[in-house]
N, CA, C, O and the ligand as a Tripos MOL2 file, in Angstrom:
@<TRIPOS>MOLECULE
protein
  245   243    62     0     0
PROTEIN
NO_CHARGES

@<TRIPOS>ATOM
      1 N         111.3740   59.7970  185.0940 N.3       1 MET1
      2 CA        110.7060   58.7280  184.3380 C.3       1 MET1
      3 C         111.6920   57.6110  184.0090 C.2       1 MET1
      4 O         112.8630   57.8630  183.7270 O.2       1 MET1
      5 N         111.2080   56.3910  184.0470 N.am      2 ALA2
      6 CA        112.0900   55.2480  183.8240 C.3       2 ALA2
      7 C         112.4620   55.0980  182.3590 C.2       2 ALA2
      8 O         111.6790   55.3810  181.4520 O.2       2 ALA2
      9 N         113.6590   54.6530  182.1770 N.am      3 LEU3
     10 CA        114.1530   54.3990  180.8280 C.3       3 LEU3
     11 C         113.6470   53.0320  180.3520 C.2       3 LEU3
     12 O         113.7540   52.0350  181.0660 O.2       3 LEU3
     13 N         113.1080   53.0060  179.1620 N.am      4 LYS4
     14 CA        112.5850   51.7540  178.6040 C.3       4 LYS4
     15 C         113.3570   51.3890  177.3460 C.2       4 LYS4
     16 O         113.8670   52.2440  176.6230 O.2       4 LYS4
     17 N         113.4190   50.0940  177.1180 N.am      5 ALA5
     18 CA        114.1400   49.6150  175.9340 C.3       5 ALA5
     19 C         113.1460   49.1300  174.8840 C.2       5 ALA5
     20 O         112.1770   48.4370  175.1930 O.2       5 ALA5
     21 N         113.4070   49.5060  173.6610 N.am      6 CYS6
     22 CA        112.5910   49.0460  172.5450 C.3       6 CYS6
     23 C         112.8860   47.5710  172.2720 C.2       6 CYS6
     24 O         114.0450   47.1720  172.1630 O.2       6 CYS6
     25 N         111.8250   46.7650  172.1610 N.am      7 LYS7
     26 CA        112.0240   45.3310  171.9200 C.3       7 LYS7
     27 C         112.4300   45.0520  170.4820 C.2       7 LYS7
     28 O         112.9380   43.9750  170.1710 O.2       7 LYS7
     29 N         112.2080   46.0040  169.6260 N.am      8 VAL8
     30 CA        112.5400   45.8070  168.2170 C.3       8 VAL8
     31 C         114.0070   46.1500  167.9330 C.2       8 VAL8
     32 O         114.7330   45.3610  167.3280 O.2       8 VAL8
     33 N         114.4280   47.3380  168.3800 N.am      9 CYS9
     34 CA        115.7770   47.7750  168.0080 C.3       9 CYS9
     35 C         116.6910   48.0060  169.2130 C.2       9 CYS9
     36 O         117.8460   48.3980  169.0410 O.2       9 CYS9
     37 N         116.1810   47.7650  170.4500 N.am     10 ASN10
     38 CA        116.9680   47.9090  171.6800 C.3      10 ASN10
     39 C         117.2530   49.3610  172.0920 C.2      10 ASN10
     40 O         117.9310   49.5930  173.0920 O.2      10 ASN10
     41 N         116.7540   50.3150  171.3480 N.am     11 TYR11
     42 CA        116.9860   51.7150  171.6700 C.3      11 TYR11
     43 C         116.3700   52.0730  173.0280 C.2      11 TYR11
     44 O         115.2510   51.6640  173.3340 O.2      11 TYR11
     45 N         117.1090   52.8400  173.8360 N.am     12 LEU12
     46 CA        116.6130   53.2380  175.1560 C.3      12 LEU12
     47 C         115.9580   54.6110  175.0740 C.2      12 LEU12
     48 O         116.5250   55.5580  174.5290 O.2      12 LEU12
     49 N         114.7430   54.6980  175.6330 N.am     13 THR13
     50 CA        113.9970   55.9480  175.5450 C.3      13 THR13
     51 C         113.0830   56.1280  176.7540 C.2      13 THR13
     52 O         112.7110   55.1610  177.4190 O.2      13 THR13
     53 N         112.7310   57.3800  177.0230 N.am     14 GLU14
     54 CA        111.7370   57.6660  178.0630 C.3      14 GLU14
     55 C         110.3690   57.9080  177.4390 C.2      14 GLU14
     56 O         109.3760   58.0710  178.1480 O.2      14 GLU14
     57 N         110.3230   57.9310  176.1250 N.am     15 GLU15
     58 CA        109.0700   58.1840  175.4150 C.3      15 GLU15
     59 C         108.1650   56.9560  175.4690 C.2      15 GLU15
     60 O         108.5870   55.8720  175.8730 O.2      15 GLU15
     61 N         106.9030   57.1490  175.0520 N.am     16 ARG16
     62 CA        105.9680   56.0270  175.0330 C.3      16 ARG16
     63 C         106.1560   55.1650  173.7910 C.2      16 ARG16
     64 O         105.7400   54.0070  173.7540 O.2      16 ARG16
     65 N         106.7820   55.7390  172.7860 N.am     17 LYS17
     66 CA        107.1590   54.8990  171.6610 C.3      17 LYS17
     67 C         108.5760   55.2070  171.2040 C.2      17 LYS17
     68 O         109.1100   56.2910  171.4360 O.2      17 LYS17
     69 N         109.1550   54.2310  170.5560 N.am     18 CYS18
     70 CA        110.5530   54.3310  170.1670 C.3      18 CYS18
     71 C         110.7520   55.4080  169.0940 C.2      18 CYS18
     72 O         110.1410   55.3440  168.0270 O.2      18 CYS18
     73 N         111.6110   56.4000  169.3820 N.am     19 PRO19
     74 CA        111.8550   57.4390  168.3810 C.3      19 PRO19
     75 C         112.6800   56.9300  167.1960 C.2      19 PRO19
     76 O         112.7570   57.5680  166.1460 O.2      19 PRO19
     77 N         113.2800   55.7840  167.3930 N.am     20 MET20
     78 CA        114.1540   55.2400  166.3530 C.3      20 MET20
     79 C         113.3690   54.4720  165.2900 C.2      20 MET20
     80 O         113.5170   54.7190  164.0930 O.2      20 MET20
     81 N         112.5160   53.5170  165.7560 N.am     21 CYS21
     82 CA        111.8200   52.6850  164.7720 C.3      21 CYS21
     83 C         110.3030   52.8540  164.8350 C.2      21 CYS21
     84 O         109.5850   52.3090  163.9970 O.2      21 CYS21
     85 N         109.8050   53.6140  165.8370 N.am     22 GLY22
     86 CA        108.3810   53.8840  165.9110 C.3      22 GLY22
     87 C         107.5710   52.8220  166.6430 C.2      22 GLY22
     88 O         106.3560   52.9550  166.7860 O.2      22 GLY22
     89 N         108.2440   51.7620  167.1100 N.am     23 SER23
     90 CA        107.5460   50.6860  167.8130 C.3      23 SER23
     91 C         107.0470   51.1550  169.1860 C.2      23 SER23
     92 O         107.7060   51.9540  169.8510 O.2      23 SER23
     93 N         105.8790   50.6520  169.6040 N.am     24 GLU24
     94 CA        105.3820   50.9430  170.9510 C.3      24 GLU24
     95 C         105.6220   49.7660  171.8730 C.2      24 GLU24
     96 O         105.1510   49.7540  173.0100 O.2      24 GLU24
     97 N         106.3450   48.7900  171.3920 N.am     25 ASP25
     98 CA        106.6510   47.5980  172.1700 C.3      25 ASP25
     99 C         107.9240   47.8240  172.9820 C.2      25 ASP25
    100 O         109.0170   47.4050  172.5990 O.2      25 ASP25
    101 N         107.7390   48.5200  174.1450 N.am     26 LEU26
    102 CA        108.8770   48.8700  174.9820 C.3      26 LEU26
    103 C         108.8570   48.0530  176.2690 C.2      26 LEU26
    104 O         107.7930   47.6720  176.7570 O.2      26 LEU26
    105 N         110.0480   47.7860  176.8160 N.am     27 SER27
    106 CA        110.1430   46.9760  178.0180 C.3      27 SER27
    107 C         110.9600   47.6730  179.0900 C.2      27 SER27
    108 O         111.9660   48.3220  178.8050 O.2      27 SER27
    109 N         110.5030   47.5260  180.3450 N.am     28 LEU28
    110 CA        111.2680   48.0580  181.4720 C.3      28 LEU28
    111 C         112.3190   47.0550  181.9230 C.2      28 LEU28
    112 O         113.2070   47.3810  182.7110 O.2      28 LEU28
    113 N         112.2090   45.8270  181.4140 N.am     29 LYS29
    114 CA        113.1690   44.7830  181.7930 C.3      29 LYS29
    115 C         114.2680   44.6680  180.7480 C.2      29 LYS29
    116 O         114.1350   43.9880  179.7310 O.2      29 LYS29
    117 N         115.3530   45.3590  181.0420 N.am     30 TRP30
    118 CA        116.4870   45.3020  180.1160 C.3      30 TRP30
    119 C         117.7700   45.3490  180.9250 C.2      30 TRP30
    120 O         117.7790   45.7580  182.0860 O.2      30 TRP30
    121 N         118.8350   44.9290  180.3010 N.am     31 LYS31
    122 CA        120.1290   44.8880  180.9890 C.3      31 LYS31
    123 C         121.2370   45.4600  180.1240 C.2      31 LYS31
    124 O         121.3000   45.2250  178.9180 O.2      31 LYS31
    125 N         122.1020   46.2140  180.7710 N.am     32 GLY32
    126 CA        123.3060   46.6950  180.0990 C.3      32 GLY32
    127 C         123.0310   47.8360  179.1400 C.2      32 GLY32
    128 O         122.0020   47.8670  178.4650 O.2      32 GLY32
    129 N         123.9510   48.7570  179.0910 N.am     33 VAL33
    130 CA        123.7960   49.8960  178.1870 C.3      33 VAL33
    131 C         124.9990   49.9770  177.2620 C.2      33 VAL33
    132 O         126.1450   49.8500  177.6940 O.2      33 VAL33
    133 N         124.7270   50.1850  176.0100 N.am     34 VAL34
    134 CA        125.8200   50.4630  175.0870 C.3      34 VAL34
    135 C         125.5130   51.7920  174.4070 C.2      34 VAL34
    136 O         124.4210   52.0000  173.8790 O.2      34 VAL34
    137 N         126.5010   52.6870  174.4300 N.am     35 ILE35
    138 CA        126.3150   53.9920  173.7990 C.3      35 ILE35
    139 C         127.1050   54.0220  172.5000 C.2      35 ILE35
    140 O         128.3270   53.8780  172.4870 O.2      35 ILE35
    141 N         126.3870   54.2080  171.4290 N.am     36 ILE36
    142 CA        127.0180   54.2780  170.1150 C.3      36 ILE36
    143 C         127.1290   55.7540  169.7300 C.2      36 ILE36
    144 O         126.1250   56.4210  169.4830 O.2      36 ILE36
    145 N         128.3510   56.2430  169.6850 N.am     37 SER37
    146 CA        128.5370   57.6540  169.3410 C.3      37 SER37
    147 C         129.1570   57.8030  167.9580 C.2      37 SER37
    148 O         129.0870   58.8620  167.3350 O.2      37 SER37
    149 N         129.7570   56.7300  167.5020 N.am     38 ASP38
    150 CA        130.3340   56.7690  166.1600 C.3      38 ASP38
    151 C         130.1530   55.4040  165.5090 C.2      38 ASP38
    152 O         131.0510   54.5610  165.5190 O.2      38 ASP38
    153 N         128.9830   55.2160  164.9530 N.am     39 LYS39
    154 CA        128.6190   53.8810  164.4690 C.3      39 LYS39
    155 C         129.5120   53.3830  163.3330 C.2      39 LYS39
    156 O         129.6630   52.1790  163.1250 O.2      39 LYS39
    157 N         130.0970   54.3280  162.6080 N.am     40 GLU40
    158 CA        130.9680   53.9290  161.5030 C.3      40 GLU40
    159 C         132.1870   53.1530  161.9930 C.2      40 GLU40
    160 O         132.7050   52.2750  161.3030 O.2      40 GLU40
    161 N         132.6280   53.4960  163.1900 N.am     41 LYS41
    162 CA        133.8450   52.8710  163.7130 C.3      41 LYS41
    163 C         133.5430   51.8020  164.7560 C.2      41 LYS41
    164 O         134.4530   51.1250  165.2340 O.2      41 LYS41
    165 N         132.2820   51.6500  165.1080 N.am     42 SER42
    166 CA        131.9460   50.7690  166.2100 C.3      42 SER42
    167 C         131.6820   49.3300  165.7830 C.2      42 SER42
    168 O         130.7870   49.0570  164.9820 O.2      42 SER42
    169 N         132.4690   48.4260  166.3270 N.am     43 LYS43
    170 CA        132.2720   46.9940  166.0880 C.3      43 LYS43
    171 C         131.0040   46.5190  166.7920 C.2      43 LYS43
    172 O         130.3330   45.5920  166.3370 O.2      43 LYS43
    173 N         130.6890   47.1740  167.9130 N.am     44 ILE44
    174 CA        129.4870   46.7930  168.6700 C.3      44 ILE44
    175 C         128.2480   47.1120  167.8420 C.2      44 ILE44
    176 O         127.3300   46.2990  167.7350 O.2      44 ILE44
    177 N         128.2370   48.2940  167.2640 N.am     45 ALA45
    178 CA        127.1120   48.6990  166.4220 C.3      45 ALA45
    179 C         126.9340   47.7150  165.2740 C.2      45 ALA45
    180 O         125.8170   47.3400  164.9160 O.2      45 ALA45
    181 N         128.0470   47.3150  164.7170 N.am     46 GLU46
    182 CA        128.0180   46.3610  163.6200 C.3      46 GLU46
    183 C         127.4530   45.0190  164.0910 C.2      46 GLU46
    184 O         126.5940   44.4290  163.4360 O.2      46 GLU46
    185 N         127.9540   44.5490  165.2450 N.am     47 ALA47
    186 CA        127.5320   43.2600  165.7880 C.3      47 ALA47
    187 C         126.0530   43.2670  166.1680 C.2      47 ALA47
    188 O         125.3560   42.2670  165.9970 O.2      47 ALA47
    189 N         125.5740   44.4170  166.6930 N.am     48 MET48
    190 CA        124.1860   44.5070  167.1360 C.3      48 MET48
    191 C         123.2600   44.9890  166.0210 C.2      48 MET48
    192 O         122.0530   45.1300  166.2180 O.2      48 MET48
    193 N         123.8350   45.2350  164.8620 N.am     49 ASN49
    194 CA        123.0590   45.6780  163.7080 C.3      49 ASN49
    195 C         122.3720   47.0210  163.9570 C.2      49 ASN49
    196 O         121.2070   47.2140  163.6090 O.2      49 ASN49
    197 N         123.1230   47.9480  164.5690 N.am     50 ILE50
    198 CA        122.6100   49.2700  164.9040 C.3      50 ILE50
    199 C         122.9350   50.2470  163.7760 C.2      50 ILE50
    200 O         124.0720   50.3380  163.3130 O.2      50 ILE50
    201 N         121.9200   50.9610  163.3580 N.am     51 GLY51
    202 CA        122.1040   51.8420  162.2170 C.3      51 GLY51
    203 C         122.2680   53.3120  162.5710 C.2      51 GLY51
    204 O         122.6650   54.1180  161.7290 O.2      51 GLY51
    205 N         121.9600   53.6620  163.8280 N.am     52 LYS52
    206 CA        122.0540   55.0720  164.2060 C.3      52 LYS52
    207 C         122.7300   55.2180  165.5500 C.2      52 LYS52
    208 O         122.6680   54.3140  166.3830 O.2      52 LYS52
    209 N         123.3810   56.3650  165.7710 N.am     53 ASN53
    210 CA        123.9790   56.6520  167.0590 C.3      53 ASN53
    211 C         122.9000   56.7830  168.1240 C.2      53 ASN53
    212 O         121.7780   57.2010  167.8390 O.2      53 ASN53
    213 N         123.2520   56.4200  169.3550 N.am     54 GLY54
    214 CA        122.3040   56.5500  170.4500 C.3      54 GLY54
    215 C         122.6540   55.6050  171.5810 C.2      54 GLY54
    216 O         123.7440   55.0370  171.6330 O.2      54 GLY54
    217 N         121.6870   55.4530  172.4940 N.am     55 LYS55
    218 CA        121.8940   54.6290  173.6800 C.3      55 LYS55
    219 C         121.0090   53.3850  173.5540 C.2      55 LYS55
    220 O         119.8030   53.4880  173.3280 O.2      55 LYS55
    221 N         121.6180   52.2270  173.7020 N.am     56 TYR56
    222 CA        120.8910   50.9690  173.4860 C.3      56 TYR56
    223 C         121.0670   50.0180  174.6650 C.2      56 TYR56
    224 O         122.0910   50.0420  175.3470 O.2      56 TYR56
    225 N         120.0540   49.1810  174.8980 N.am     57 ALA57
    226 CA        120.1620   48.1050  175.8810 C.3      57 ALA57
    227 C         120.8730   46.9270  175.2190 C.2      57 ALA57
    228 O         120.7010   46.6720  174.0270 O.2      57 ALA57
    229 N         121.6680   46.2190  176.0040 N.am     58 ILE58
    230 CA        122.3530   45.0600  175.4530 C.3      58 ILE58
    231 C         121.3860   43.8870  175.3430 C.2      58 ILE58
    232 O         121.3760   43.1790  174.3360 O.2      58 ILE58
    233 N         120.5650   43.6800  176.3880 N.am     59 SER59
    234 CA        119.5280   42.6560  176.2660 C.3      59 SER59
    235 C         118.1940   43.1750  176.7760 C.2      59 SER59
    236 O         118.1340   43.8930  177.7740 O.2      59 SER59
    237 N         117.1290   42.8060  176.0840 N.am     60 VAL60
    238 CA        115.7770   43.2270  176.4310 C.3      60 VAL60
    239 C         114.9240   41.9910  176.6280 C.2      60 VAL60
    240 O         114.9320   41.0880  175.7920 O.2      60 VAL60
    241 N         114.1770   41.9440  177.7430 N.am     61 GLU61
    242 CA        113.2870   40.8020  177.9950 C.3      61 GLU61
    243 C         111.9430   41.0200  177.3500 C.2      61 GLU61
    244 O         111.0630   40.1660  177.4540 O.2      61 GLU61
    245 ZN        112.8940   50.7450  168.3130 Zn       62 ZN62
@<TRIPOS>BOND
     1     1     2 1
     2     2     3 1
     3     3     4 2
     4     3     5 am
     5     5     6 1
     6     6     7 1
     7     7     8 2
     8     7     9 am
     9     9    10 1
    10    10    11 1
    11    11    12 2
    12    11    13 am
    13    13    14 1
    14    14    15 1
    15    15    16 2
    16    15    17 am
    17    17    18 1
    18    18    19 1
    19    19    20 2
    20    19    21 am
    21    21    22 1
    22    22    23 1
    23    23    24 2
    24    23    25 am
    25    25    26 1
    26    26    27 1
    27    27    28 2
    28    27    29 am
    29    29    30 1
    30    30    31 1
    31    31    32 2
    32    31    33 am
    33    33    34 1
    34    34    35 1
    35    35    36 2
    36    35    37 am
    37    37    38 1
    38    38    39 1
    39    39    40 2
    40    39    41 am
    41    41    42 1
    42    42    43 1
    43    43    44 2
    44    43    45 am
    45    45    46 1
    46    46    47 1
    47    47    48 2
    48    47    49 am
    49    49    50 1
    50    50    51 1
    51    51    52 2
    52    51    53 am
    53    53    54 1
    54    54    55 1
    55    55    56 2
    56    55    57 am
    57    57    58 1
    58    58    59 1
    59    59    60 2
    60    59    61 am
    61    61    62 1
    62    62    63 1
    63    63    64 2
    64    63    65 am
    65    65    66 1
    66    66    67 1
    67    67    68 2
    68    67    69 am
    69    69    70 1
    70    70    71 1
    71    71    72 2
    72    71    73 am
    73    73    74 1
    74    74    75 1
    75    75    76 2
    76    75    77 am
    77    77    78 1
    78    78    79 1
    79    79    80 2
    80    79    81 am
    81    81    82 1
    82    82    83 1
    83    83    84 2
    84    83    85 am
    85    85    86 1
    86    86    87 1
    87    87    88 2
    88    87    89 am
    89    89    90 1
    90    90    91 1
    91    91    92 2
    92    91    93 am
    93    93    94 1
    94    94    95 1
    95    95    96 2
    96    95    97 am
    97    97    98 1
    98    98    99 1
    99    99   100 2
   100    99   101 am
   101   101   102 1
   102   102   103 1
   103   103   104 2
   104   103   105 am
   105   105   106 1
   106   106   107 1
   107   107   108 2
   108   107   109 am
   109   109   110 1
   110   110   111 1
   111   111   112 2
   112   111   113 am
   113   113   114 1
   114   114   115 1
   115   115   116 2
   116   115   117 am
   117   117   118 1
   118   118   119 1
   119   119   120 2
   120   119   121 am
   121   121   122 1
   122   122   123 1
   123   123   124 2
   124   123   125 am
   125   125   126 1
   126   126   127 1
   127   127   128 2
   128   127   129 am
   129   129   130 1
   130   130   131 1
   131   131   132 2
   132   131   133 am
   133   133   134 1
   134   134   135 1
   135   135   136 2
   136   135   137 am
   137   137   138 1
   138   138   139 1
   139   139   140 2
   140   139   141 am
   141   141   142 1
   142   142   143 1
   143   143   144 2
   144   143   145 am
   145   145   146 1
   146   146   147 1
   147   147   148 2
   148   147   149 am
   149   149   150 1
   150   150   151 1
   151   151   152 2
   152   151   153 am
   153   153   154 1
   154   154   155 1
   155   155   156 2
   156   155   157 am
   157   157   158 1
   158   158   159 1
   159   159   160 2
   160   159   161 am
   161   161   162 1
   162   162   163 1
   163   163   164 2
   164   163   165 am
   165   165   166 1
   166   166   167 1
   167   167   168 2
   168   167   169 am
   169   169   170 1
   170   170   171 1
   171   171   172 2
   172   171   173 am
   173   173   174 1
   174   174   175 1
   175   175   176 2
   176   175   177 am
   177   177   178 1
   178   178   179 1
   179   179   180 2
   180   179   181 am
   181   181   182 1
   182   182   183 1
   183   183   184 2
   184   183   185 am
   185   185   186 1
   186   186   187 1
   187   187   188 2
   188   187   189 am
   189   189   190 1
   190   190   191 1
   191   191   192 2
   192   191   193 am
   193   193   194 1
   194   194   195 1
   195   195   196 2
   196   195   197 am
   197   197   198 1
   198   198   199 1
   199   199   200 2
   200   199   201 am
   201   201   202 1
   202   202   203 1
   203   203   204 2
   204   203   205 am
   205   205   206 1
   206   206   207 1
   207   207   208 2
   208   207   209 am
   209   209   210 1
   210   210   211 1
   211   211   212 2
   212   211   213 am
   213   213   214 1
   214   214   215 1
   215   215   216 2
   216   215   217 am
   217   217   218 1
   218   218   219 1
   219   219   220 2
   220   219   221 am
   221   221   222 1
   222   222   223 1
   223   223   224 2
   224   223   225 am
   225   225   226 1
   226   226   227 1
   227   227   228 2
   228   227   229 am
   229   229   230 1
   230   230   231 1
   231   231   232 2
   232   231   233 am
   233   233   234 1
   234   234   235 1
   235   235   236 2
   236   235   237 am
   237   237   238 1
   238   238   239 1
   239   239   240 2
   240   239   241 am
   241   241   242 1
   242   242   243 1
   243   243   244 2
@<TRIPOS>SUBSTRUCTURE
     1 MET1         2 RESIDUE 1 A MET
     2 ALA2         6 RESIDUE 1 A ALA
     3 LEU3        10 RESIDUE 1 A LEU
     4 LYS4        14 RESIDUE 1 A LYS
     5 ALA5        18 RESIDUE 1 A ALA
     6 CYS6        22 RESIDUE 1 A CYS
     7 LYS7        26 RESIDUE 1 A LYS
     8 VAL8        30 RESIDUE 1 A VAL
     9 CYS9        34 RESIDUE 1 A CYS
    10 ASN10       38 RESIDUE 1 A ASN
    11 TYR11       42 RESIDUE 1 A TYR
    12 LEU12       46 RESIDUE 1 A LEU
    13 THR13       50 RESIDUE 1 A THR
    14 GLU14       54 RESIDUE 1 A GLU
    15 GLU15       58 RESIDUE 1 A GLU
    16 ARG16       62 RESIDUE 1 A ARG
    17 LYS17       66 RESIDUE 1 A LYS
    18 CYS18       70 RESIDUE 1 A CYS
    19 PRO19       74 RESIDUE 1 A PRO
    20 MET20       78 RESIDUE 1 A MET
    21 CYS21       82 RESIDUE 1 A CYS
    22 GLY22       86 RESIDUE 1 A GLY
    23 SER23       90 RESIDUE 1 A SER
    24 GLU24       94 RESIDUE 1 A GLU
    25 ASP25       98 RESIDUE 1 A ASP
    26 LEU26      102 RESIDUE 1 A LEU
    27 SER27      106 RESIDUE 1 A SER
    28 LEU28      110 RESIDUE 1 A LEU
    29 LYS29      114 RESIDUE 1 A LYS
    30 TRP30      118 RESIDUE 1 A TRP
    31 LYS31      122 RESIDUE 1 A LYS
    32 GLY32      126 RESIDUE 1 A GLY
    33 VAL33      130 RESIDUE 1 A VAL
    34 VAL34      134 RESIDUE 1 A VAL
    35 ILE35      138 RESIDUE 1 A ILE
    36 ILE36      142 RESIDUE 1 A ILE
    37 SER37      146 RESIDUE 1 A SER
    38 ASP38      150 RESIDUE 1 A ASP
    39 LYS39      154 RESIDUE 1 A LYS
    40 GLU40      158 RESIDUE 1 A GLU
    41 LYS41      162 RESIDUE 1 A LYS
    42 SER42      166 RESIDUE 1 A SER
    43 LYS43      170 RESIDUE 1 A LYS
    44 ILE44      174 RESIDUE 1 A ILE
    45 ALA45      178 RESIDUE 1 A ALA
    46 GLU46      182 RESIDUE 1 A GLU
    47 ALA47      186 RESIDUE 1 A ALA
    48 MET48      190 RESIDUE 1 A MET
    49 ASN49      194 RESIDUE 1 A ASN
    50 ILE50      198 RESIDUE 1 A ILE
    51 GLY51      202 RESIDUE 1 A GLY
    52 LYS52      206 RESIDUE 1 A LYS
    53 ASN53      210 RESIDUE 1 A ASN
    54 GLY54      214 RESIDUE 1 A GLY
    55 LYS55      218 RESIDUE 1 A LYS
    56 TYR56      222 RESIDUE 1 A TYR
    57 ALA57      226 RESIDUE 1 A ALA
    58 ILE58      230 RESIDUE 1 A ILE
    59 SER59      234 RESIDUE 1 A SER
    60 VAL60      238 RESIDUE 1 A VAL
    61 GLU61      242 RESIDUE 1 A GLU
    62 ZN62       245 GROUP 0 **** ****
């Protein structure tokens, strides 16, 4: 199954809705992956306003 990116929080999932924020607004058109494994230390997580560890798309159309 294809990986989809949540348009709200950028979280990548194979589910029909985002397990992170509950949104069903998912897109197959996304670019780049960022994996946040330690959000406390991650500048990327801070910059992208990510609150939980996981796999995120860098940009979502
Ligand atoms: Zn989401």
